[in-house]
C-alpha positions as CSV (number, residue, x, y, z in Angstrom):
1,X,41.2,72.7,-48.2
2,X,37.7,73.3,-49.0
3,X,35.3,75.0,-46.7
4,X,32.3,72.9,-45.5
5,X,30.2,76.0,-45.2
6,X,29.5,76.1,-48.8
7,X,27.8,72.7,-48.8
8,X,24.2,72.4,-49.5
9,X,22.1,72.0,-46.3
10,X,20.3,69.0,-47.8
11,X,23.6,67.2,-48.1
12,X,24.5,67.5,-44.4
13,X,21.3,66.4,-42.9
14,X,20.9,63.1,-41.1
15,X,19.1,60.3,-43.0
16,X,15.4,60.2,-42.5
17,X,13.1,57.2,-41.7
18,X,12.2,57.2,-45.4
19,X,15.9,56.6,-46.2
20,X,15.9,53.6,-43.9
21,X,13.0,52.1,-45.7
22,X,14.6,52.8,-49.0
23,X,17.1,50.1,-48.4
24,X,19.7,51.1,-45.9
25,X,18.3,48.6,-43.3
26,X,17.6,45.4,-45.2
27,X,16.8,43.1,-42.3
28,X,13.3,43.0,-40.8
29,X,14.4,44.0,-37.2
30,X,13.7,47.0,-35.2
31,X,16.3,48.7,-33.0
32,X,15.5,46.4,-30.2
33,X,16.4,43.2,-32.1
34,X,12.8,42.1,-32.3
35,X,11.1,41.1,-35.5
36,X,9.3,44.1,-36.8
37,X,6.2,42.2,-38.1
38,X,5.6,40.4,-34.8
39,X,5.4,43.2,-32.3
40,X,2.8,41.5,-30.0
41,X,4.1,37.9,-30.3
42,X,6.5,37.8,-27.3
43,X,3.8,39.1,-25.0
44,X,1.2,36.7,-26.4
45,X,3.6,33.7,-26.0
46,X,4.5,34.8,-22.4
47,X,0.8,35.1,-21.5
48,X,0.0,31.8,-23.1
49,X,2.9,30.2,-21.1
50,X,1.7,31.8,-17.9
51,X,-1.8,30.5,-18.5
52,X,-0.5,27.0,-19.1
53,X,1.7,27.2,-16.0
54,X,-1.3,28.4,-13.9
55,X,-3.4,25.6,-15.3
56,X,-0.8,23.0,-14.5
57,X,-0.3,24.4,-11.1
58,X,-4.1,24.3,-10.5
59,X,-4.2,20.6,-11.7
60,X,-1.2,19.8,-9.4
61,X,-2.8,21.4,-6.4
62,X,-6.1,19.6,-7.1
63,X,-4.4,16.3,-7.5
64,X,-2.4,16.7,-4.3
65,X,-5.6,17.6,-2.4
66,X,-7.4,14.6,-3.9
67,X,-4.5,12.3,-2.9
68,X,-4.5,13.7,0.7
69,X,-8.3,13.1,0.9
70,X,-7.7,9.5,-0.5
71,X,-5.0,8.8,2.2
72,X,-7.2,10.2,4.9
73,X,-10.2,8.2,3.8
74,X,-8.2,4.9,3.5
75,X,-6.6,5.4,6.9
76,X,-10.1,5.9,8.4
77,X,-11.5,2.8,6.6
78,X,-8.5,0.8,7.8
79,X,-9.0,1.9,11.4
80,X,-12.7,1.0,11.2
81,X,-11.8,-2.4,9.7
82,X,-9.4,-3.1,12.5
83,X,-12.1,-2.2,15.1
84,X,-14.7,-4.5,13.6
85,X,-12.4,-7.2,12.0
86,X,-13.1,-9.7,14.8
87,X,-16.8,-9.0,15.1
88,X,-17.9,-11.8,12.8
89,X,-15.6,-14.3,14.5
90,X,-16.7,-13.2,18.0
91,X,-20.4,-13.5,17.0
92,X,-19.8,-17.0,15.8
93,X,-18.0,-17.9,19.0
94,X,-20.7,-16.6,21.4
95,X,-22.8,-19.9,21.2
96,X,-19.7,-21.8,22.2
97,X,-19.2,-19.5,25.1
98,X,-22.9,-20.0,26.0
99,X,-22.3,-23.8,25.9
100,X,-19.3,-23.5,28.3
101,X,-21.5,-21.4,30.6
102,X,-24.3,-24.0,30.6
103,X,-21.8,-26.9,31.1
104,X,-20.2,-25.2,34.1
105,X,-23.7,-24.5,35.6
106,X,-25.0,-28.1,35.1
107,X,-21.8,-29.9,36.2
108,X,-20.8,-27.8,39.2
109,X,-22.4,-30.1,41.7
110,X,-21.7,-33.4,39.9
111,X,-19.2,-36.0,41.0
112,X,-19.5,-37.8,37.6
113,X,-16.3,-37.3,35.7
114,X,-17.9,-38.8,32.5
115,X,-20.6,-36.1,32.5
116,X,-18.0,-33.4,32.7
117,X,-15.8,-35.1,30.0
118,X,-18.9,-35.5,27.7
119,X,-19.8,-31.8,28.2
120,X,-16.2,-30.7,27.4
121,X,-16.1,-33.0,24.3
122,X,-19.4,-31.6,23.0
123,X,-18.1,-28.0,23.4
124,X,-14.7,-28.8,21.9
125,X,-16.3,-30.3,18.8
126,X,-18.6,-27.3,18.4
127,X,-15.6,-24.9,18.8
128,X,-13.6,-26.9,16.3
129,X,-16.4,-26.9,13.8
130,X,-16.9,-23.2,14.1
131,X,-13.2,-22.4,13.7
132,X,-13.0,-24.8,10.7
133,X,-15.9,-22.9,9.1
134,X,-13.9,-19.7,9.5
135,X,-10.9,-21.2,7.7
136,X,-8.8,-22.6,10.5
137,X,-7.1,-25.9,9.7
138,X,-4.7,-28.0,11.7
139,X,-1.2,-29.0,10.5
140,X,-0.5,-32.7,10.2
141,X,3.0,-33.2,11.4
142,X,3.7,-36.6,13.1
143,X,5.9,-38.8,10.9
144,X,6.4,-36.1,8.3
145,X,9.5,-34.4,7.2
146,X,10.7,-31.3,9.0
147,X,10.0,-28.0,7.3
148,X,11.4,-24.9,8.9
149,X,8.7,-22.8,7.2
150,X,6.0,-24.7,9.0
151,X,7.6,-26.3,12.1
152,X,9.7,-25.2,15.1
153,X,12.0,-27.9,16.4
154,X,12.3,-27.6,20.2
155,X,14.4,-30.7,20.7
156,X,15.9,-33.8,19.2
157,X,15.7,-37.4,20.6
158,X,17.0,-40.7,19.3
159,X,14.6,-42.0,16.7
160,X,12.5,-44.9,17.9
161,X,12.8,-46.5,14.4
162,X,15.1,-46.1,11.4
163,X,12.4,-44.6,9.2
164,X,11.8,-41.7,11.7
165,X,15.4,-40.4,11.5
166,X,15.4,-36.8,10.6
167,X,11.6,-36.7,10.7
168,X,9.1,-35.5,13.3
169,X,8.7,-37.9,16.1
170,X,6.3,-36.0,18.4
171,X,4.2,-32.8,18.4
172,X,4.3,-30.6,21.5
173,X,2.0,-27.9,20.2
174,X,-0.2,-28.0,17.1
175,X,0.4,-25.7,14.2
176,X,-2.5,-24.0,12.4
177,X,-3.3,-22.5,9.0
178,X,-5.8,-19.8,8.4
179,X,-6.6,-20.4,4.7
180,X,-3.2,-20.9,3.1
181,X,-1.2,-18.8,5.7
182,X,0.6,-20.3,8.7
183,X,-0.7,-18.5,11.8
184,X,1.1,-20.7,14.3
185,X,4.1,-22.9,13.7
186,X,3.9,-26.5,15.1
187,X,6.4,-27.2,17.9
188,X,7.9,-30.6,17.2
189,X,10.4,-33.1,18.4
190,X,12.8,-34.5,15.8
191,X,14.3,-38.0,15.6
192,X,18.1,-38.2,15.1
């Protein structure tokens, strides 16, 4: 066996960094597995992602706050609307109330039923006209077909004529529309 002590010291030395660049490491990676030419790239990408995340978080928080403000504002507007919704109608009904007051005052000592009836008729017509101007209309029911969407049948009676079978014979309580919406169903009597 040969003795290793006779070897040249240059031959037993570890390879140097120059030897690595001479071709022993042919891939472009460092010892960490990162690409050697892009040493700052992972940190730049991470900081860019963090900035985008912070920007999106800020936008989200602003949007959430804006939505909360919107909800608060619409809730307040709705409450104000409910408080004053009837104001216009009440103002238009005040003259009718004044007429009732005057009629009561002028007819309290009278024995003439016609004077009281005339006063009531005048006030009724004024009230009807005011409500019609506000969109209230009366349902026409007598002799028509029964519609459960518009009418409420309270009883059935034998039809006085053959053409009234299954139709509305009498109206116990009028039904009303406000615009196109039914606000009170008519209570009717059906013929059978």
